[in-house]
C-alpha positions as CSV (number, residue, x, y, z in Angstrom):
1,M,-16.8,89.8,-37.3
2,I,-13.5,87.8,-37.4
3,D,-13.2,84.9,-39.9
4,L,-11.0,82.1,-38.5
5,L,-9.4,79.2,-40.2
6,V,-8.7,76.7,-37.4
7,I,-6.0,74.1,-38.1
8,T,-5.4,71.3,-35.6
9,T,-5.3,67.6,-35.3
10,L,-6.9,68.0,-31.8
11,Y,-10.5,68.1,-32.8
12,P,-13.4,65.6,-32.3
13,N,-14.9,63.6,-35.1
14,Q,-17.7,61.1,-35.4
15,N,-15.5,58.2,-34.1
16,Q,-13.8,60.2,-31.3
17,F,-16.2,62.5,-29.5
18,R,-13.7,63.3,-26.7
19,H,-10.6,63.9,-28.8
20,G,-9.5,67.5,-28.5
21,I,-12.9,68.5,-27.2
22,F,-11.4,71.5,-25.3
23,V,-10.5,73.0,-28.7
24,E,-14.0,72.3,-30.1
25,N,-15.6,73.9,-27.1
26,R,-13.5,77.0,-27.5
27,I,-14.4,77.4,-31.2
28,K,-18.1,76.7,-30.5
29,S,-18.1,79.4,-27.8
30,L,-16.5,81.9,-30.1
31,V,-18.9,81.2,-32.9
32,G,-21.8,81.2,-30.5
33,S,-20.8,84.7,-29.4
34,G,-21.8,86.0,-32.9
35,R,-18.4,87.7,-33.3
36,V,-16.5,84.9,-35.1
37,N,-17.0,82.7,-38.2
38,A,-14.9,79.6,-38.3
39,V,-14.0,76.8,-40.7
40,V,-12.0,73.9,-39.1
41,V,-9.4,71.8,-40.9
42,A,-8.8,68.8,-38.6
43,P,-6.5,66.4,-40.4
44,V,-6.5,62.7,-39.3
45,P,-3.7,60.2,-39.5
46,W,-3.6,57.9,-42.5
47,F,-1.8,54.6,-42.9
48,P,-2.6,52.9,-46.2
49,G,-5.2,50.2,-45.8
50,I,-3.2,47.7,-47.9
51,L,-0.3,48.1,-45.6
52,L,-2.5,47.6,-42.6
53,W,-3.7,44.4,-44.1
54,L,-0.2,43.3,-45.0
55,W,1.1,44.2,-41.5
56,N,-1.6,42.0,-39.9
57,R,-1.1,39.2,-42.4
58,L,2.6,39.0,-41.7
59,G,2.0,38.9,-37.9
60,L,3.9,42.1,-37.2
61,T,1.3,43.3,-34.7
62,R,3.4,41.5,-32.1
63,W,6.1,44.2,-32.7
64,L,3.7,47.1,-33.2
65,S,-0.1,47.2,-33.2
66,L,-1.6,49.4,-35.8
67,E,-5.2,49.0,-34.6
68,Q,-5.3,52.7,-33.7
69,Y,-5.1,53.7,-37.3
70,Q,-8.0,51.5,-38.4
71,Q,-10.5,53.8,-36.5
72,Y,-9.5,56.7,-38.8
73,Q,-10.5,54.8,-42.0
74,S,-14.2,55.6,-41.6
75,I,-13.9,59.2,-40.6
76,P,-15.8,61.3,-43.3
77,R,-13.9,63.8,-45.4
78,E,-16.2,66.5,-44.1
79,E,-18.8,66.9,-41.4
80,Y,-20.7,69.6,-39.5
81,R,-20.4,69.7,-35.8
82,S,-22.6,72.2,-33.9
83,G,-23.1,74.0,-37.2
84,I,-19.4,74.4,-37.8
85,R,-17.8,73.0,-41.0
86,V,-15.1,70.5,-40.1
87,I,-12.8,69.1,-42.9
88,H,-10.8,66.0,-42.2
89,P,-8.0,65.6,-44.8
90,K,-5.7,62.6,-44.3
91,Y,-2.0,62.9,-43.7
92,L,0.5,60.1,-44.0
93,V,2.0,58.7,-40.7
94,I,4.9,56.3,-40.4
95,P,4.8,54.5,-37.0
96,K,7.8,54.7,-34.7
97,I,10.2,56.4,-37.2
98,G,8.1,59.2,-38.6
99,M,8.2,61.8,-35.9
100,Y,10.3,64.3,-37.9
101,L,8.5,63.6,-41.1
102,T,5.0,64.1,-39.8
103,P,5.1,68.0,-39.9
104,W,5.9,67.8,-43.6
105,F,3.2,65.3,-44.4
106,L,0.8,67.3,-42.3
107,A,1.8,70.5,-44.1
108,L,1.2,69.0,-47.5
109,S,-2.2,67.7,-46.5
110,V,-3.3,71.1,-45.1
111,L,-1.8,73.0,-48.0
112,M,-3.9,71.0,-50.5
113,T,-7.0,71.7,-48.4
114,I,-6.5,75.5,-48.1
115,V,-5.9,75.7,-51.9
116,R,-9.3,74.1,-52.4
117,L,-10.9,76.4,-49.8
118,R,-9.5,79.5,-51.5
119,R,-10.8,78.3,-54.9
120,S,-14.3,77.8,-53.4
121,G,-14.3,81.4,-52.1
122,V,-13.6,80.8,-48.5
123,N,-11.4,83.5,-46.9
124,W,-10.1,84.2,-43.4
125,D,-8.5,86.9,-41.4
126,L,-6.4,84.7,-39.2
127,V,-5.3,81.1,-38.9
128,D,-5.8,79.7,-35.5
129,S,-3.6,76.6,-34.9
130,H,-3.6,74.4,-31.8
131,Y,-0.7,72.3,-30.5
132,F,2.9,73.3,-31.5
133,Y,4.1,70.0,-32.8
134,P,3.4,68.8,-35.5
135,D,0.4,71.2,-36.0
136,G,2.0,74.6,-35.4
137,V,5.2,73.6,-37.3
138,A,3.1,72.4,-40.3
139,V,1.3,75.7,-40.4
140,A,4.5,77.6,-40.2
141,L,5.9,75.6,-43.1
142,I,3.0,76.7,-45.4
143,S,2.7,80.2,-43.9
144,R,3.6,81.9,-47.2
145,W,0.6,80.3,-48.9
146,L,-1.9,81.2,-46.1
147,K,-1.6,84.9,-47.0
148,T,-2.8,85.8,-43.5
149,P,-1.2,85.9,-40.1
150,F,-1.4,82.8,-37.9
151,C,-1.2,82.1,-34.2
152,I,-0.3,78.9,-32.4
153,T,-1.7,77.7,-29.0
154,A,0.4,75.6,-26.8
155,R,-1.6,72.9,-25.0
156,G,0.7,71.1,-22.7
157,S,2.8,68.1,-23.9
158,D,3.9,70.1,-26.9
159,I,5.9,72.3,-24.6
160,N,6.3,70.1,-21.5
161,F,7.6,67.0,-23.3
162,I,8.2,67.2,-27.1
163,P,11.0,69.8,-26.8
164,D,13.1,67.2,-25.0
165,Y,13.9,66.1,-28.6
166,W,16.5,68.5,-29.9
167,L,15.3,68.8,-33.5
168,A,11.7,69.0,-32.5
169,R,12.6,71.8,-30.1
170,K,14.4,73.7,-32.9
171,M,11.3,73.4,-35.2
172,I,8.9,74.5,-32.4
173,V,10.9,77.7,-31.7
174,W,11.3,78.4,-35.4
175,A,7.5,78.1,-35.9
176,A,6.9,80.4,-32.9
177,G,9.1,83.0,-34.6
178,K,6.9,82.9,-37.7
179,A,3.7,83.2,-35.8
180,A,2.0,86.6,-35.2
181,I,1.1,85.5,-31.6
182,N,1.9,82.5,-29.5
183,L,-0.8,81.5,-27.1
184,C,-0.6,79.2,-24.1
185,V,-3.2,78.0,-21.6
186,S,-1.2,78.6,-18.4
187,G,1.4,80.8,-16.9
188,D,3.6,77.8,-16.4
189,L,3.6,77.1,-20.1
190,N,4.3,80.8,-20.7
191,K,7.5,80.6,-18.7
192,K,8.6,77.4,-20.4
193,M,8.0,78.8,-23.9
194,I,10.2,81.8,-23.1
195,S,12.8,79.6,-21.6
196,L,12.9,77.6,-24.9
197,G,13.8,80.8,-26.7
198,M,10.5,82.2,-27.9
199,N,10.1,85.9,-28.1
200,P,8.5,86.9,-24.8
201,H,6.7,89.9,-26.5
202,K,4.7,87.5,-28.7
203,V,3.6,85.1,-25.9
204,R,0.1,85.4,-24.4
205,T,-1.7,83.4,-21.8
206,V,-5.4,82.6,-22.1
207,T,-6.6,79.6,-20.1
208,N,-9.0,77.0,-21.3
209,G,-12.6,77.9,-20.7
210,I,-15.8,76.2,-19.6
211,D,-19.4,76.5,-20.7
212,E,-21.1,77.3,-17.4
213,T,-24.5,76.4,-18.8
214,V,-23.3,72.8,-19.4
215,F,-21.1,72.4,-16.4
216,S,-23.3,73.6,-13.5
217,A,-24.0,72.8,-9.9
218,Q,-27.1,70.8,-9.1
219,S,-29.3,71.1,-6.1
220,E,-28.7,69.0,-3.0
221,A,-31.9,67.0,-3.8
222,E,-30.6,66.3,-7.3
223,R,-27.2,65.2,-5.9
224,V,-28.9,62.8,-3.5
225,A,-30.9,61.3,-6.4
226,L,-27.7,61.0,-8.5
227,R,-25.8,59.3,-5.7
228,K,-28.6,56.9,-5.2
229,E,-28.7,56.1,-8.9
230,L,-24.9,55.4,-8.9
231,G,-25.1,53.5,-5.6
232,L,-22.8,55.9,-3.8
233,S,-23.3,55.4,-0.1
234,Q,-19.9,56.5,1.1
235,Y,-17.2,59.2,0.3
236,S,-16.7,59.1,-3.4
237,V,-13.9,60.2,-5.7
238,A,-13.8,60.6,-9.5
239,S,-10.6,60.2,-11.5
240,V,-11.2,61.5,-15.0
241,G,-8.9,61.2,-18.0
242,N,-7.4,58.9,-20.6
243,L,-6.3,55.5,-19.1
244,I,-2.6,56.1,-19.5
245,E,0.3,56.4,-17.1
246,L,0.4,60.2,-17.5
247,K,-3.0,60.6,-15.7
248,G,-1.9,58.5,-12.7
249,H,-5.1,56.5,-12.1
250,Y,-3.0,53.7,-10.7
251,L,-1.8,56.0,-7.9
252,L,-5.3,56.7,-6.7
253,I,-6.2,53.0,-6.9
254,E,-3.2,52.3,-4.7
255,A,-4.0,55.3,-2.4
256,I,-7.5,54.1,-1.5
257,R,-6.3,50.6,-0.7
258,S,-6.0,51.4,3.0
259,I,-8.9,53.8,3.2
260,P,-11.9,51.5,3.4
261,D,-14.7,54.1,3.2
262,I,-13.9,55.5,-0.2
263,T,-15.4,54.6,-3.6
264,L,-13.4,55.5,-6.7
265,L,-15.0,56.1,-10.1
266,V,-12.6,56.0,-13.1
267,V,-13.8,57.8,-16.2
268,G,-12.0,57.3,-19.5
269,E,-10.6,54.8,-21.9
270,G,-7.0,54.0,-22.9
271,E,-4.3,51.5,-23.4
272,D,-3.8,50.9,-19.6
273,R,-7.4,49.7,-18.9
274,Q,-6.6,46.0,-18.6
275,Q,-3.6,46.7,-16.4
276,L,-5.6,48.9,-14.1
277,E,-8.4,46.3,-13.9
278,K,-5.8,43.7,-12.9
279,Q,-4.5,46.1,-10.3
280,V,-8.0,46.5,-8.8
281,I,-8.4,42.7,-8.6
282,S,-5.0,42.1,-7.1
283,L,-5.7,44.7,-4.4
284,N,-9.2,43.3,-3.7
285,L,-10.8,46.6,-4.6
286,K,-13.4,45.3,-7.1
287,D,-16.3,46.5,-4.9
288,R,-14.8,50.0,-4.5
289,V,-13.4,50.9,-7.9
290,R,-15.6,51.2,-11.0
291,F,-14.6,51.8,-14.6
292,L,-17.2,53.9,-16.4
293,G,-15.4,54.3,-19.8
294,N,-15.8,57.5,-21.9
295,L,-18.8,59.5,-21.1
296,Q,-20.7,62.2,-23.0
297,Q,-20.5,65.6,-21.3
298,S,-24.1,65.4,-20.0
299,R,-23.3,62.3,-18.1
300,L,-19.9,63.6,-17.0
301,V,-21.7,66.6,-15.4
302,E,-23.8,64.1,-13.4
303,I,-20.6,62.3,-12.2
304,Y,-19.0,65.6,-11.1
305,N,-22.1,66.6,-9.1
306,A,-22.6,63.2,-7.5
307,V,-19.1,62.7,-6.2
308,D,-17.5,64.4,-3.2
309,L,-14.1,65.0,-4.8
310,V,-12.5,65.0,-8.2
311,C,-8.8,63.8,-8.2
312,L,-6.2,64.4,-10.9
313,A,-2.9,62.6,-10.4
314,S,-1.2,63.7,-13.6
315,S,2.6,63.9,-14.0
316,R,2.2,67.0,-16.2
317,E,-0.6,69.3,-17.3
318,G,-1.1,72.5,-19.3
319,C,-4.5,73.7,-18.1
320,A,-6.5,70.7,-17.0
321,N,-10.1,70.8,-18.2
322,V,-11.1,68.2,-15.7
323,L,-10.4,70.6,-12.9
324,L,-12.2,73.5,-14.6
325,E,-15.3,71.3,-15.3
326,A,-15.4,70.0,-11.7
327,I,-15.2,73.4,-10.0
328,A,-17.9,74.8,-12.4
329,C,-20.1,72.0,-11.0
330,G,-19.2,73.1,-7.4
331,T,-17.1,70.0,-6.8
332,P,-13.8,70.3,-4.8
333,V,-10.7,69.0,-6.5
334,M,-7.3,67.6,-5.5
335,A,-4.4,67.6,-8.0
336,T,-0.7,67.0,-8.3
337,D,1.3,70.3,-7.9
338,V,2.4,70.4,-11.5
339,G,2.0,72.6,-14.6
340,G,-1.0,74.9,-14.5
341,N,-2.7,73.0,-11.7
342,P,-1.7,75.6,-9.0
343,E,-3.2,78.3,-11.2
344,T,-6.6,76.5,-11.0
345,V,-6.4,75.2,-7.5
346,N,-5.3,78.6,-6.1
347,S,-7.4,78.5,-3.0
348,E,-8.2,76.1,-0.2
349,E,-11.8,76.9,-0.8
350,I,-11.5,75.0,-4.1
351,G,-9.5,72.0,-3.0
352,Q,-5.9,70.9,-2.4
353,L,-2.6,70.3,-4.2
354,V,-0.6,67.2,-3.6
355,P,3.1,68.1,-3.3
356,T,4.6,64.8,-4.5
357,R,3.2,62.4,-7.1
358,T,3.1,59.2,-5.0
359,A,0.4,56.9,-3.9
360,E,1.3,57.6,-0.3
361,A,1.1,61.4,-0.8
362,F,-2.4,61.0,-2.3
363,R,-3.4,58.6,0.5
364,Q,-2.4,61.2,3.1
365,S,-4.1,64.0,1.3
366,L,-7.3,62.0,0.9
367,E,-7.4,61.2,4.6
368,V,-7.3,65.0,5.3
369,I,-9.6,66.3,2.6
370,K,-12.4,63.9,3.2
371,L,-12.9,65.4,6.7
372,R,-13.2,68.9,5.4
373,H,-16.5,70.7,4.5
374,F,-16.6,72.5,1.2
375,D,-19.2,75.1,0.1
376,R,-20.1,73.9,-3.3
377,Q,-21.8,77.1,-4.3
378,R,-18.7,79.1,-3.3
379,I,-16.6,76.8,-5.5
380,R,-19.0,77.4,-8.4
381,T,-18.7,81.2,-7.9
382,L,-14.9,80.9,-7.9
383,S,-15.0,79.2,-11.3
384,K,-16.3,82.3,-13.0
385,R,-12.9,83.4,-14.1
386,F,-12.8,80.4,-16.5
387,W,-16.3,81.0,-18.0
388,Y,-16.3,81.5,-21.7
389,D,-17.6,85.1,-21.7
390,T,-14.4,86.2,-19.9
391,I,-12.1,84.0,-21.9
392,N,-13.7,85.0,-25.2
393,E,-13.1,88.7,-24.6
394,S,-9.4,88.1,-24.1
395,L,-9.1,85.9,-27.2
396,L,-11.0,88.3,-29.4
397,K,-8.6,91.2,-28.4
398,I,-5.6,89.0,-29.2
399,Y,-7.0,87.8,-32.5
400,Q,-7.8,91.4,-33.5
401,S,-4.3,92.6,-32.7
402,A,-2.8,89.7,-34.6
403,F,-4.3,90.4,-38.0
404,S,-4.8,94.2,-37.7
405,P,-2.1,95.5,-35.3
406,E,-2.7,99.1,-36.5
407,N,-6.0,99.0,-34.7
408,S,-4.4,97.9,-31.4
409,T,-2.2,100.2,-29.3
410,E,-1.2,97.2,-27.2
411,A,-0.2,95.2,-30.3
412,H,1.8,98.1,-31.7
413,G,3.8,98.4,-28.5
414,A,4.3,94.6,-28.4
415,N,5.5,94.7,-32.1
416,V,8.0,97.4,-31.3
417,H,9.4,95.4,-28.3
418,A,9.3,92.2,-30.4
419,K,11.5,93.8,-33.2
420,K,13.9,95.1,-30.6
421,W,14.1,91.6,-29.0
422,E,14.7,89.9,-32.4
423,A,17.4,92.4,-33.2
424,S,19.1,91.7,-29.9
425,K,19.2,88.0,-30.7
426,K,21.1,88.5,-34.0
């Protein structure tokens, strides 16, 4: 049995059921295997209530809206999710100017929490941190007080985007050097981490996983019933993700403009919703584009099964859960050729990659793919490499090697190479 202390700001809470759900699903699966115990420390941003009131009172919301911080005020200090204890300490955030201070405020918040956990008799073999900045950096800052090894998992933007800032990049690489193991969710991220200067012998790739009992393919009769319920009488496409520029929903809206026999279902919420709704109206697509908001997983499974295609027009990705969930439901996918997407869409039996991220490129690809026949059961079968029983085995071996390398021949060899690499850098 491995005792894990999970530290991450990417974790759902009672107000945000989709926030970091991919981390929660991984932890739930590990605990459900009966081979891991876990306590989760999931800090939430805090901006003092009196300052929020003053900010609104002075009319400064025209310069910067702080409404996003109000939703955190009611998050409980502690909750249990799927039987797992989740603690939500607060950490100070300073909007706009606080990027380089956040790891320090986060570290202080986490440190105070782990001190209380230790005093209450909670112990752990390994600290499992997700997202390199600020989370992984914060864990590295307090590593001497953890008294156990820690690992950091790169998720996407923490490697694809944040290292564009020089100081943040330095802090990320420094934290990686402190960690026992640095995990990532795609081979693309693996290469980028090494190119940043991380020790290649300490970098491991383990993709996101999917619960095949939740995301499963339904029978043709069930699909017909779902399509009838949703009013889908023509070729249908789902675009799933936060309503932000990064996810590219606007590209798909533009792409179907000249393809009259396609219905687009947009799943998610975000700051761009009003802008996207205006785009739909301006293009006279109100009858063919529907905004469904955030959906619980059970409902999302129904959407995946009902539609003919799931589309992802992201500008960057680590390992996109949307694609994994869709193919586990037997639904073909189409995605931008970026990040870890080619590692998921690695066969024409699964779907298609779009070489350039433009509305025209997606339009052309949609025209082609909607004429193809896909074997949904075959797609489901090809998704097995992402099922949690496979993913968990890889994770457990890595965790074991991280906190007890003497029991792992692989880890011993990696440690020898790591020391040689570190010596060569001096």
